[in-house]
MARRODREN-471508 format. One line per 3 residues: for each residue x negated, y negated, z negated of C-alpha. Coordinates in nm, 4 decimals. Each point is the difference from the previous one (the first is absolute). Example, Ala and Ser with C-alpha at 12.3 -4.5 7.8 and 13.67 -1.06 7.14 Angstrom:
# MARRODREN-471508
-1.2300 0.4500 -0.7800; -0.1370 -0.3440 0.0660 .
# end
This chain:
# MARRODREN-471508
-6.2304 -9.8911 -8.8503; -0.2120 0.3073 0.0370; -0.2348 0.1980 0.2124 .
0.1076 0.3530 0.0892; -0.3498 0.1455 0.0291; -0.3219 -0.1956 -0.0179 .
-0.1819 0.2568 0.2163; 0.2620 0.0223 0.2648; -0.0547 -0.2010 0.3192 .
0.3691 -0.0931 0.0236; 0.1642 -0.1248 -0.3207; 0.2999 -0.2182 -0.0621 .
0.1524 -0.2047 -0.2799; 0.3391 -0.0851 -0.1315; 0.1249 -0.3475 0.0859 .
-0.0150 -0.2860 -0.2495; 0.3576 -0.0879 0.0911; 0.2465 0.2809 0.0840 .
0.3056 -0.2141 -0.0647; 0.1711 -0.2308 0.2503; -0.2391 -0.2219 0.1922 .
-0.0883 -0.3253 -0.1736; -0.0057 -0.3379 0.1758; -0.3776 0.0320 0.0403 .
0.0373 0.3519 0.1371; 0.2497 -0.1205 0.2625; -0.2249 -0.2956 0.0873 .
-0.2956 0.2327 0.0645; 0.2296 0.2432 0.1827; 0.1412 -0.2698 0.2286 .
-0.3384 -0.1587 0.0775; -0.1557 0.3300 0.1034; 0.3018 0.0848 0.2114 .
-0.0289 -0.3315 0.1897; -0.3782 0.0156 0.0408; -0.0197 0.3622 0.1142 .
0.3189 -0.0251 0.2011; -0.1637 -0.2678 0.2135; -0.3216 0.2036 0.0392 .
0.1380 0.2047 0.2850; 0.0779 -0.3132 0.2000; -0.3573 -0.1313 -0.0682 .
-0.1445 0.3311 0.1195; 0.2102 -0.0239 0.3202; -0.1285 -0.3552 0.0626 .
-0.3599 0.1068 -0.0762; 0.0290 0.2901 0.2538; 0.0494 -0.2560 0.2783 .
-0.3755 -0.0512 0.0216; -0.1641 0.2040 -0.2713; -0.0663 0.3796 -0.0028 .
0.1646 0.2029 -0.2691; -0.3380 0.1078 -0.1426; -0.1144 -0.3634 -0.0457 .
0.3382 -0.0948 -0.1513; -0.0467 0.2621 -0.2672; -0.3489 -0.1259 -0.0994 .
0.0676 -0.3692 0.0109; 0.3210 0.0418 -0.1966; -0.1763 0.1902 -0.2757 .
-0.3090 -0.2286 -0.0043; 0.2097 -0.3194 -0.0165; 0.1992 0.1523 -0.2838 .
-0.3148 0.0926 -0.1907; -0.1427 -0.3525 0.0516; 0.3210 -0.1594 -0.1286 .
-0.0097 0.2048 -0.3203; -0.3788 -0.0603 -0.0461; 0.0768 -0.3781 -0.0144 .
0.2410 0.0382 -0.2901; -0.1428 -0.0563 -0.3489; 0.0180 0.2942 -0.2391 .
-0.1953 0.2405 -0.2132; -0.2511 0.2479 0.1505; 0.0798 0.3151 -0.1933 .
-0.2210 0.3060 -0.0050; 0.1734 0.2955 0.1655; -0.0061 0.3232 -0.1978 .
-0.1944 0.2819 0.1698; 0.3096 0.2219 0.0177; 0.1948 -0.2745 0.1771 .
-0.2555 -0.0787 0.2682; 0.1033 0.2937 0.2197; 0.3705 -0.0942 -0.0511 .
-0.0703 -0.3468 0.1293; -0.1916 0.1360 0.3003; 0.2934 0.2326 0.0767 .
0.2461 -0.2860 -0.0434; -0.1928 -0.2123 0.2469; 0.0437 0.2776 0.2595 .
0.3657 0.0992 -0.0505; 0.1477 -0.3390 -0.0844; -0.1970 -0.2109 0.2486 .
-0.2287 0.1690 0.2556; 0.2265 0.2734 0.1353; 0.3394 -0.1811 0.0022 .
-0.1484 -0.3293 0.1236; -0.1574 0.1882 0.2841; 0.3223 0.1862 0.0816 .
0.2389 -0.3009 0.0095; -0.1680 -0.1896 0.2952; -0.0266 0.3297 0.1864 .
0.3661 0.0759 -0.0582; 0.1035 -0.3474 0.1223; -0.1450 0.0725 0.3358 .
0.2905 0.2476 0.0411; 0.2830 -0.1490 -0.2098; 0.0922 -0.3605 -0.0681 .
-0.0508 -0.1946 -0.3245; 0.3634 0.0266 -0.1088; 0.0094 0.3811 0.0208 .
-0.3380 0.0270 -0.1689; 0.1222 -0.2087 -0.2912; 0.3195 0.2045 -0.0200 .
-0.1918 0.3280 -0.0125; -0.2149 -0.1319 -0.2785; 0.3043 0.0534 -0.2217 .
-0.0981 0.3647 -0.0294; -0.2709 -0.0879 -0.2542; 0.2132 0.0315 -0.3204 .
0.0911 0.3562 0.0919; -0.3627 0.1079 0.0015; -0.0798 -0.2049 -0.3117 .
0.2836 0.1651 -0.1890; -0.1094 0.3465 0.1065; -0.3609 -0.0540 -0.1063 .
0.1072 -0.1714 -0.3234; 0.2267 0.2960 -0.0834; -0.2959 0.2305 0.0288 .
-0.2395 -0.2187 -0.1946; 0.2346 -0.0976 -0.2805; 0.2201 0.3117 0.0032 .
0.3033 -0.2217 -0.0068; 0.2314 -0.0497 0.2992; 0.2051 -0.3199 0.0537 .
0.3512 0.0196 -0.1478; 0.3347 -0.1640 0.0351; 0.0094 -0.3153 0.2125 .
-0.3689 0.0228 0.0864; 0.0509 0.3504 0.1476; 0.3040 -0.1158 0.1960 .
-0.2038 -0.2984 0.1229; -0.2720 0.2306 0.1346; 0.2619 0.2153 0.1763 .
0.1649 -0.2998 0.1628; -0.3381 -0.1324 0.1056; -0.0884 0.3358 0.1592 .
0.3277 0.0036 0.1993; -0.0779 -0.3546 0.1133; -0.3495 0.0974 0.1181 .
0.1449 0.2909 0.1959; 0.2485 -0.2335 0.1730; -0.2707 -0.2464 0.0780 .
-0.2366 0.2678 0.1407; 0.2495 0.1922 0.2141; 0.0284 -0.2454 0.2975 .
-0.3806 -0.0303 0.0393; -0.0549 0.3781 -0.0308; 0.2359 0.0577 0.2887 .
-0.1755 -0.2571 0.2312; -0.2947 0.2266 0.0918; -0.3415 0.1158 -0.1151 .
-0.1561 -0.3481 -0.0061; 0.2513 -0.1437 -0.2456; 0.0055 0.3311 -0.1963 .
-0.3761 -0.0399 -0.0428; 0.0452 -0.3505 -0.1340; 0.2641 0.1275 -0.2498 .
-0.2322 0.2774 -0.1120; -0.2892 -0.2361 -0.0622; 0.2117 -0.2241 -0.2151 .
0.1451 0.2876 -0.2009; -0.3561 0.1306 -0.0525; -0.0948 -0.3385 -0.1448 .
0.2978 0.0134 -0.2377; -0.1201 0.3365 -0.1315; -0.3356 -0.1631 -0.0781 .
0.1873 -0.2769 -0.1897; 0.1864 0.2633 -0.1991; -0.3245 0.1256 -0.1500 .
-0.1639 -0.3392 -0.0193; 0.2661 -0.1737 -0.2089; -0.0089 0.2741 -0.2545 .
-0.3776 -0.0104 -0.0084; -0.0017 -0.3814 -0.0344; 0.2244 -0.0110 -0.3106 .
-0.2463 0.1242 -0.2649; -0.2846 -0.1979 0.1577; 0.2001 -0.3174 -0.0010 .
0.0808 0.0606 -0.3614; -0.3707 0.0359 -0.0776; -0.1530 -0.2800 0.2004 .
0.2728 -0.2399 0.1131; 0.1353 -0.0540 0.3500; -0.2512 -0.2563 0.1342 .
-0.3109 0.1825 -0.1229; 0.1273 0.3288 0.1343; 0.1021 -0.1223 0.3426 .
-0.3184 -0.2070 0.0459; -0.2032 0.3227 -0.0420; 0.2387 0.2064 0.2196 .
-0.0037 -0.2533 0.2854; -0.3785 -0.0475 -0.0148; -0.0531 0.3738 0.0329 .
0.2577 0.0183 0.2802; -0.1832 -0.2770 0.1849; -0.3149 0.2104 -0.0053 .
0.1736 0.3166 0.1139; 0.1704 -0.1718 0.2962; -0.2997 -0.2001 0.1209 .
-0.0713 0.2573 0.2799; 0.3638 -0.0367 0.1117; -0.0320 -0.3714 0.0274 .
-0.3153 0.0238 0.2045; 0.1752 0.2517 0.2286; 0.2899 -0.2414 0.0639 .
-0.2095 -0.3030 0.0889; -0.0488 0.1032 0.3641; 0.3720 0.0279 0.0601 .
0.0891 -0.3326 -0.1738; 0.0034 -0.3666 0.1085; 0.0394 -0.3162 -0.2060 .
0.3314 -0.1798 0.0131; 0.1119 -0.2452 -0.2722; 0.3461 0.1453 -0.0588 .
-0.1049 0.3653 -0.0531; -0.3046 -0.1146 -0.2022; 0.2038 -0.2085 -0.2359 .
0.2605 0.2731 -0.0361; -0.2765 0.2452 -0.0870; -0.1571 -0.2285 -0.2597 .
0.3366 -0.0547 -0.1653; 0.0533 0.3771 0.0027; -0.3269 0.0452 -0.1782 .
-0.0129 -0.2790 -0.2554; 0.3671 -0.0031 -0.0976; 0.1457 0.3261 0.1241 .
-0.2860 0.2036 -0.1299; -0.2040 -0.1811 -0.2681; 0.2763 -0.1842 -0.1850 .
0.2660 0.2612 0.0720; -0.1975 0.2916 -0.1325; -0.0817 -0.1817 -0.3201 .
0.3667 -0.0774 -0.0541; 0.0966 0.3556 0.0858; -0.2461 0.1485 -0.2416 .
0.1452 -0.2272 -0.2721; 0.3533 0.1224 0.0842; -0.1128 0.3623 -0.0128 .
-0.1387 -0.0610 -0.3493; 0.3252 -0.1588 -0.1184; 0.2648 0.2284 0.1369 .
-0.1848 0.3158 0.0987; -0.0996 0.1400 0.3397; 0.3344 0.1433 0.1060 .
0.2061 -0.3156 -0.0727; -0.2621 -0.2340 0.1432; 0.0054 0.2029 0.3229 .
0.3603 -0.0959 0.0500; -0.1209 -0.3299 0.1497; -0.0270 0.2009 0.3170 .
0.3786 0.0249 0.0035; 0.0179 -0.3756 0.0499; -0.3099 -0.0416 0.2170 .
0.1948 0.1516 0.2967; 0.2609 -0.2750 -0.0198; -0.2675 -0.2768 0.0174 .
-0.1799 0.1853 0.2832; 0.3263 0.0477 0.1915; 0.1050 -0.3629 -0.0201 .
-0.3477 -0.1361 0.0998; -0.0437 0.2579 0.2807; 0.3323 -0.0756 0.1591 .
-0.0066 -0.3757 -0.0445; -0.3660 -0.0737 0.0734; -0.1066 0.2916 0.2243 .
0.3320 0.0865 0.1636; -0.0378 0.3616 -0.1111; 0.2919 0.2298 0.0760 .
0.1399 0.2170 -0.2765; 0.2633 0.2775 0.0405; 0.3355 -0.0413 -0.1693 .
-0.0595 0.3227 -0.1928; -0.3145 -0.1573 -0.1550; 0.2037 -0.2919 -0.1267 .
0.2173 0.2378 -0.1905; -0.3140 0.1438 -0.1382; -0.1026 -0.3419 -0.1339 .
0.3273 -0.0144 -0.2013; -0.0892 0.3307 -0.1584; -0.3539 -0.1043 -0.0922 .
0.1165 -0.3336 -0.1582; 0.2609 0.1928 -0.2014; -0.2753 0.2413 -0.1065 .
-0.2227 -0.2884 -0.1166; 0.2751 -0.1471 -0.2170; 0.0775 0.3384 -0.1677 .
-0.3704 0.0823 -0.0374; -0.0587 -0.3142 -0.2032; 0.2390 0.1107 -0.2672 .
-0.1042 0.1243 -0.3408; -0.1612 0.3472 -0.0003; 0.2030 0.2894 -0.1256 .
# end
């Protein structure tokens, strides 16, 4: 495992495992897919009585609190890594977590989850630049299939008017942030461990988004259902999930770890349709088949 450039703001590392996924890799992969796949439903429920700005802050703060309760070492962060962690708190948490609730005011939870499948495309592009090594073989084919799937998923919403198009654009902007964030997280996770890293990232993000939370108070009201959904979104869907994700990034690399977002849409689709009664175009269902196939191919051995 190696740093590309100690002075560079963005660095990346080679994966500890570039062979087929191990049983532990698949367990981490599946757990993250289930947790984050359900997050879009939890956001939709939260929006019933809570403003998007307050959802962003409470989600992050609850995640930070959950990680703070876990036992673990308190490592000293190297001076050159402090700015990376600050940047990671912005592009992995603050910006995308602000964009998703705003997007779901225009598109439903199922479509939002399906669009999140664009993340591996951006991760692969950024990783190629940082490591100077593009995905090959089955992994490259997996990315291509995933891209086709995202296009099929996006097309119906893009044709429905400017409001839904705005929602699609916000989600895709969030996935671009994830593309940079997952590459930035890999060397930091290798240096400090997933729990330590994400505890610091979420604590910083809680501070940055405090003004947003205050702004959303006036437009929110307390209801038990949305409140419980939001707490679950924070403690489990943010705190625990980010620690697991950082561990997965350290094990299999940023690009391969990002392929969880090819399975997240399936979970989001099922929950959105079954629980919320969301409607999804037939074309988007074909897109799901492509993204699932892309995830399987992407998990294969590199090369």
